[in-house]
C-alpha positions as CSV (number, residue, x, y, z in Angstrom):
1,M,12.6,-178.4,-80.2
2,F,13.6,-176.4,-83.5
3,G,14.2,-172.7,-83.6
4,E,10.8,-171.4,-81.5
5,E,8.7,-173.6,-81.5
6,S,8.4,-176.9,-79.7
7,F,6.9,-179.8,-79.5
8,V,5.1,-181.8,-76.7
9,L,4.9,-186.1,-78.0
10,E,2.9,-188.2,-76.9
11,P,3.1,-192.4,-77.3
12,G,2.6,-192.9,-81.1
13,S,3.8,-189.4,-82.0
14,L,5.5,-189.4,-85.9
15,V,7.6,-186.0,-86.8
16,Y,8.8,-185.6,-89.8
17,L,12.5,-183.9,-90.3
18,P,13.7,-182.7,-93.5
19,S,17.4,-183.0,-94.3
20,G,19.8,-180.4,-92.8
21,S,17.3,-179.2,-90.2
22,V,18.6,-178.0,-86.8
23,H,16.8,-179.7,-84.0
24,S,17.1,-180.5,-80.3
25,M,14.9,-183.2,-78.3
26,E,14.7,-183.3,-74.0
27,V,13.9,-187.3,-72.9
28,L,12.1,-186.7,-70.3
29,S,12.2,-190.7,-69.0
30,D,14.6,-193.8,-69.2
31,S,11.5,-196.1,-69.9
32,I,11.1,-194.0,-73.6
33,E,11.3,-195.8,-76.6
34,F,12.0,-194.5,-79.9
35,Y,12.8,-194.9,-83.5
36,R,14.8,-192.7,-86.5
37,I,14.6,-193.8,-90.0
38,D,16.9,-192.0,-92.2
39,F,15.6,-191.9,-95.9
40,V,15.3,-189.5,-98.9
41,L,12.6,-189.4,-101.5
42,T,13.5,-188.6,-104.8
43,I,11.8,-187.7,-108.2
44,D,12.8,-188.4,-111.5
45,H,16.4,-187.6,-109.5
46,E,15.2,-184.4,-107.3
47,N,14.2,-184.3,-104.3
48,A,10.4,-185.0,-103.4
49,L,9.9,-183.7,-99.6
50,F,6.5,-183.2,-97.6
51,S,8.0,-180.0,-95.9
52,K,11.0,-177.8,-96.2
53,L,10.5,-177.5,-92.4
54,P,9.8,-179.9,-89.9
55,M,6.5,-180.9,-89.3
56,L,4.2,-183.1,-86.6
57,V,2.6,-185.0,-88.6
58,C,0.4,-186.3,-85.8
59,Q,0.2,-187.5,-82.3
60,T,-0.9,-190.5,-82.8
61,A,0.3,-192.5,-85.6
62,P,-2.0,-195.1,-87.4
63,H,-1.7,-198.8,-86.0
64,E,-0.3,-200.1,-90.0
65,C,2.2,-197.2,-89.4
66,Q,3.5,-198.1,-85.7
67,E,3.7,-201.4,-87.0
68,A,5.7,-200.7,-90.0
69,I,8.4,-199.2,-88.3
70,R,8.6,-201.4,-85.2
71,R,9.5,-203.9,-88.0
72,M,11.6,-202.1,-90.1
73,A,13.6,-201.7,-86.4
74,E,13.6,-204.9,-86.0
75,K,14.2,-206.9,-88.9
76,Y,16.5,-204.4,-91.1
77,Q,18.7,-202.5,-88.7
78,F,21.9,-204.2,-89.7
79,T,21.0,-206.3,-92.9
80,F,19.7,-204.7,-96.8
81,D,16.3,-206.1,-98.5
82,S,15.8,-203.1,-101.0
83,V,12.3,-205.0,-101.6
84,A,10.7,-205.6,-98.0
85,K,12.1,-202.0,-97.0
86,N,10.1,-200.3,-100.0
87,E,7.0,-201.9,-99.1
88,L,7.8,-200.9,-95.3
89,M,8.5,-197.5,-96.5
90,C,5.3,-197.1,-98.4
91,T,3.3,-198.2,-95.5
92,I,5.0,-195.3,-94.0
93,F,4.8,-193.1,-96.4
94,R,0.5,-193.6,-96.7
95,S,0.4,-192.7,-93.7
96,I,2.4,-190.0,-93.7
97,Q,0.0,-189.0,-96.9
98,K,-3.3,-189.6,-95.1
99,N,-2.1,-187.4,-92.0
100,I,-0.1,-184.5,-93.3
101,S,-2.7,-182.8,-94.8
102,S,-5.2,-183.0,-91.7
103,A,-2.2,-181.7,-89.5
104,R,-1.8,-178.5,-91.7
105,T,-5.5,-177.9,-92.2
106,K,-5.8,-178.2,-88.5
107,K,-3.2,-175.7,-88.0
108,L,-4.3,-173.1,-90.3
109,Y,-8.4,-173.2,-89.9
110,P,-8.2,-170.0,-87.5
111,A,-6.7,-168.5,-90.7
112,V,-9.1,-170.1,-93.1
113,R,-12.3,-169.6,-90.9
114,H,-11.2,-165.4,-90.1
115,L,-11.0,-165.1,-94.1
116,S,-13.7,-167.1,-95.0
117,R,-16.1,-165.1,-93.0
118,N,-14.5,-161.9,-93.4
119,L,-14.2,-161.3,-96.7
120,T,-14.4,-157.3,-96.9
121,E,-12.1,-157.0,-94.2
122,K,-8.8,-155.8,-95.3
123,I,-6.0,-158.3,-93.3
124,S,-2.7,-158.7,-93.5
125,V,-0.6,-162.2,-93.5
126,N,1.6,-161.3,-90.3
127,E,-2.3,-160.7,-88.9
128,L,-3.0,-164.3,-90.3
129,A,0.1,-165.5,-89.1
130,A,-0.6,-164.8,-85.5
131,M,-3.8,-166.2,-85.2
132,C,-2.0,-169.7,-86.0
133,Y,0.7,-169.1,-83.2
134,L,3.0,-169.1,-86.4
135,S,5.9,-166.8,-88.0
136,K,4.5,-164.9,-91.1
137,S,7.3,-167.3,-93.1
138,R,6.4,-170.4,-91.2
139,F,2.3,-169.6,-92.0
140,Y,2.8,-168.6,-95.7
141,E,4.8,-171.5,-96.6
142,L,2.2,-174.4,-94.4
143,F,-0.3,-172.3,-96.4
144,Q,1.6,-172.4,-100.1
145,E,1.8,-176.5,-99.0
146,E,-2.0,-176.8,-98.0
147,Y,-3.8,-174.9,-100.5
148,N,-1.3,-174.5,-103.2
149,M,-1.4,-170.5,-103.4
150,A,-0.7,-167.3,-101.1
151,P,-3.1,-166.5,-98.4
152,M,-4.1,-163.6,-100.6
153,E,-5.0,-166.1,-103.7
154,F,-6.9,-167.4,-101.4
155,K,-9.1,-164.8,-100.3
156,D,-9.6,-164.7,-103.8
157,Q,-10.9,-167.1,-104.3
158,L,-13.6,-167.3,-101.8
159,L,-14.3,-163.5,-102.7
160,M,-14.4,-165.0,-106.7
161,E,-17.3,-167.7,-105.2
162,R,-19.3,-165.3,-103.3
163,A,-19.6,-162.5,-106.1
164,C,-20.6,-165.7,-108.9
165,L,-22.9,-166.6,-106.4
166,L,-24.5,-163.6,-105.6
167,L,-24.5,-162.4,-109.6
168,Q,-26.9,-165.3,-110.0
169,N,-29.4,-163.4,-108.2
170,E,-32.0,-161.7,-110.1
171,E,-32.8,-159.2,-107.6
172,L,-29.1,-158.0,-106.9
173,A,-27.9,-155.3,-109.3
174,V,-24.0,-155.2,-109.8
175,T,-23.5,-152.4,-108.0
176,E,-25.1,-153.8,-104.9
177,I,-22.7,-156.6,-105.3
178,A,-20.0,-154.7,-105.3
179,E,-21.1,-153.0,-102.4
180,H,-21.8,-155.9,-100.5
181,L,-18.5,-157.6,-100.7
182,G,-16.8,-154.2,-100.2
183,F,-15.0,-153.0,-103.3
184,E,-14.8,-149.2,-103.0
185,S,-16.6,-148.5,-106.7
186,V,-18.2,-151.0,-109.2
187,S,-15.9,-150.3,-112.0
188,Y,-12.7,-151.9,-109.1
189,F,-14.8,-155.0,-108.9
190,S,-15.8,-155.3,-112.0
191,R,-11.8,-155.4,-113.1
192,F,-11.0,-157.6,-110.1
193,F,-14.0,-159.9,-111.6
194,K,-12.9,-160.3,-115.4
195,K,-9.1,-160.9,-114.0
196,H,-10.2,-163.6,-112.7
197,Q,-13.0,-165.1,-114.2
198,G,-12.0,-163.7,-118.0
199,I,-15.0,-162.1,-118.7
200,S,-17.0,-158.9,-116.7
201,P,-20.4,-159.1,-114.1
202,S,-22.6,-158.4,-116.4
203,E,-21.7,-161.0,-118.9
204,Y,-21.2,-163.8,-116.5
205,I,-25.2,-162.4,-115.7
206,R,-26.0,-163.1,-119.5
207,R,-25.0,-166.4,-119.8
208,Q,-26.6,-168.0,-117.0
């Protein structure tokens, strides 16, 4: 448990806890076995961590990841072999990288689905976060990590993609497209389009 969030962990669960995160753990059975690996990953002498916040990477870690953790716990608890340790850590990292994005994607899916289906609707980050049962700060953090942009920037990108698709339809006028996408006026739509695309809607049509 950390902050107001908690995880119920299944056998094979993999959890990432960044350095300094305050958390607590309740073990419900004496037969439960778990391993903890302390590490710092650096690139060019700077921390290069997966997340600044605790994260449930996956409920069932892939076999190769479980095996690497078991081997590390058994063989290197009281000895130091840098080459072997690096090889095992690389196996663990590859497993984390495969699963961490999918874990975030699933967590953010309700908000992303809503944005893609309701591009013309005005909605706040607070409302999107509530759909994912996350705090605003937590939602924003995960969204930035997964999509490398803020939620409203993501919405604008989806809106631009829809606008470009509609502008390729020769039967639709720019005014109709602006209205269809929920813009208050065609001039507002034109400014929005030029800001993101670098050219006006009319110029975009001419270049098709």
